[in-house]
C-alpha positions, -999 to +999 in steps of 0.1 A: +144-250+028+142-260-007+108-270-020+095-284-043+065-301-050+062-337-060+037-336-088+058-309-105+076-335-125+093-323-156+064-337-178+041-320-156+057-287-160+060-287-198+025-294-202+009-272-175+015-229-174-001-229-140+030-261-127+054-239-143+045-208-124+043-227-091+077-241-101+090-209-108+078-191-075+092-221-056+129-219-071+129-180-066+122-185-027+156-201-020+184-177-017+210-207-018+200-220-050+196-188-068+232-181-055+248-210-070+232-202-100+236-162-102+204-157-105+183-126-093+147-138-080+128-119-108+150-134-133+139-169-127+104-174-145+127-164-180+159-186-167+131-216-157+119-210-194+153-211-209+160-247-194+125-261-202+132-256-237+168-274-237+149-304-215+115-306-241+126-330-263+107-364-259+139-384-256+152-362-229+116-364-210+114-397-215+150-405-202+148-387-169+113-399-165+130-432-163+154-426-136+132-426-102+138-389-085+117-367-071+112-333-089+131-315-059+165-336-071+162-324-108+162-287-101+181-290-069+212-314-079+213-321-116+204-289-133+229-270-107+252-298-118+248-288-156+255-250-144+286-259-128+296-278-160+290-248-179+308-226-160+342-247-155+340-252-196+347-216-201+379-216-184+392-255-188+372-272-222+379-307-207+370-299-166+374-322-137+346-323-110+343-343-078+310-354-061+313-360-026+288-380-007+282-408+019+271-445+008+235-445-004+231-405-019+223-413-054+257-404-071+255-432-096+219-424-100+230-388-107+258-401-134+231-415-154+210-381-151+243-363-164+245-384-190+210-376-200+212-340-196+244-338-214+223-349-248+204-317-237+228-291-232+257-303-255+282-320-230+295-357-230+300-369-193+326-395-182+309-406-152+334-425-127+332-438-087+364-441-068+352-472-062+360-484-097+394-478-088+398-505-057+427-524-058+424-565-069+411-585-043+444-596-028+463-570-027+435-546-015+429-577+014+463-573+022+462-536+021+433-535+047+444-566+070+456-541+099+419-526+105+398-536+132+368-538+115+371-571+092+364-547+061+385-551+028+375-521+011+364-485+011+390-471+035+422-449+022+448-475+008+425-494-010+424-477-044+447-478-072+462-443-073+482-451-099+455-457-125+432-429-110+456-402-115+466-418-150+427-415-161+427-380-147+455-371-166+449-387-200+416-369-195+429-341-191+453-342-223+432-357-250+398-359-234+398-399-233+412-430-208+407-462-197+384-465-166+386-500-148+353-523-134+348-528-102+320-558-097+305-558-064+288-587-067+320-610-070+337-631-041+307-631-021+296-593-025+332-582-016+336-573-049+365-576-072+380-559-106+367-573-138+386-560-165+381-519-179+366-504-205+377-470-228+357-443-221+356-404-244+337-374-234+344-337-220+336-342-183+351-360-161+331-364-129+345-386-101+320-396-075+329-414-044+321-410-003+355-398+004+365-380-026+387-347-014+392-363+016+422-339+033+445-355+065+439-340+098+454-340+127+437-368+150+431-357+185+413-379+217+384-378+204+390-394+168+373-410+153+343-409+178+343-405+213+347-436+229+368-451+205+390-481+213+429-479+211+428-499+178+403-475+159+422-445+167+454-458+157+433-469+127+420-432+123+456-421+123+469-446+095+439-434+076+446-396+082+481-401+067+473-421+037+453-395+028+482-377+022+487-399-008+456-389-025+460-353-022+480-350-054+447-366-070+422-342-055+443-314-071+438-327-103+400-316-099+385-279-108+358-282-078+337-304-058+304-308-049+294-322-016+257-340-011+250-350+028+222-365+043+205-344+069+211-373+090+241-400+090+217-427+096+199-424+068+234-441+050+226-468+064+187-472+055+196-462+016+226-488+016+200-517+032+182-509+001+207-509-023+220-541-011+184-555-010+182-545-048+213-563-054+204-593-039+168-595-059+193-592-090+209-627-081+239-611-074+265-614-040+256-587-014+261-578+020+245-589+051+229-560+074+255-569+102+283-565+077+267-536+058+269-519+090+302-526+099+315-513+064+300-479+070+314-480+106+346-485+090+340-456+067+333-430+096+357-444+119+383-442+089+374-411+077+350-388+099+332-364+071+334-336+099+368-340+099+382-345+066+354-335+045+341-301+058+345-276+037+382-258+049+380-223+065+401-208+050+401-234+016+437-252+023+460-242-009+462-264-042+426-284-025+398-283-049+374-259-042+342-269-025+312-252-053+281-261-038+263-284-010+236-300-011+214-318+018+190-345+014+158-356+042+156-392+040+136-397+010+164-386-008+144-351-017+165-321-015+162-297+012+188-271+013+213-261-017+239-233-020+280-223-016+296-236+012+280-216+050+248-219+032+241-257+041+236-268+076+262-297+083+251-328+099+260-333+135+291-361+136+276-396+136+271-410+171+292-442+176+303-459+205+327-488+205+297-509+219+272-494+193+261-499+156+259-483+125+225-483+130+225-457+160+242-434+132+231-395+136 
């Protein structure tokens, strides 16, 4: 298990030699993490010294401290992402990376962290969410009208792939692109497009719960045992629509998968996020609406069918370069290449259950 003590935050490690030695020891104990970073066990202390030299400016320390996170996330996810960026830049000056994670895993927070870490390591990331590319509400509602969950955003078919592909292509050609804005607080929490913005950078991060999802043969137990006929039909429709996304995923150089140890954590995290949005005075989904939304996600793109790394890899698909597992408090508990991180058991859903019973 990947373990970093909670008190070993960046400021403490920079200020205390004993804390630095403790962190180096804990990092060196995790073989999957070392494999991801191409490190031998004995090389970890010197490697850590180099990272702390890059991270040790007051600007970076203060900016990272302002982003709520456990130290295991900095060293088990954020810094390995920086390593991945540097490795990809050796072969392509403008790499495009997919960050895959169920709702609530902290993908937006990682985007904030990558902007800060870019200052320390000399790169400028553009962070976009696949949610940014939702179709305008009337078009999206019509496209999603057939689903049995009364949900009009999230599943395959609700995204503007023309604009998304243009963003990726423009970035690949010129290092800049236009990205639409999507405001989840509009239309009473249903969300709608609210303009667009121009971005410039040298790394493109595309995050989203279904980034990289592949079509899959729908069997009698899909999307879950006991599914209704309407749910099975919807799952089969979504699998067909995923074929439209493969050209988008092929524009990416690699994928990073961020997984909860148990799927039910996703509901807890999203409830927390909706509560924060409600406190800000914006439209937010109710608990019942959120359960229905997550149930729709799982039934549309079952993660164990569409997102689990393919063996052998699918031709043309971006490789999964790293997997990370989080516990219920969003602490990193495992990190490494595919095959070294356990995949959560399939979500336990039935046609009469709610999303609160997942996993």
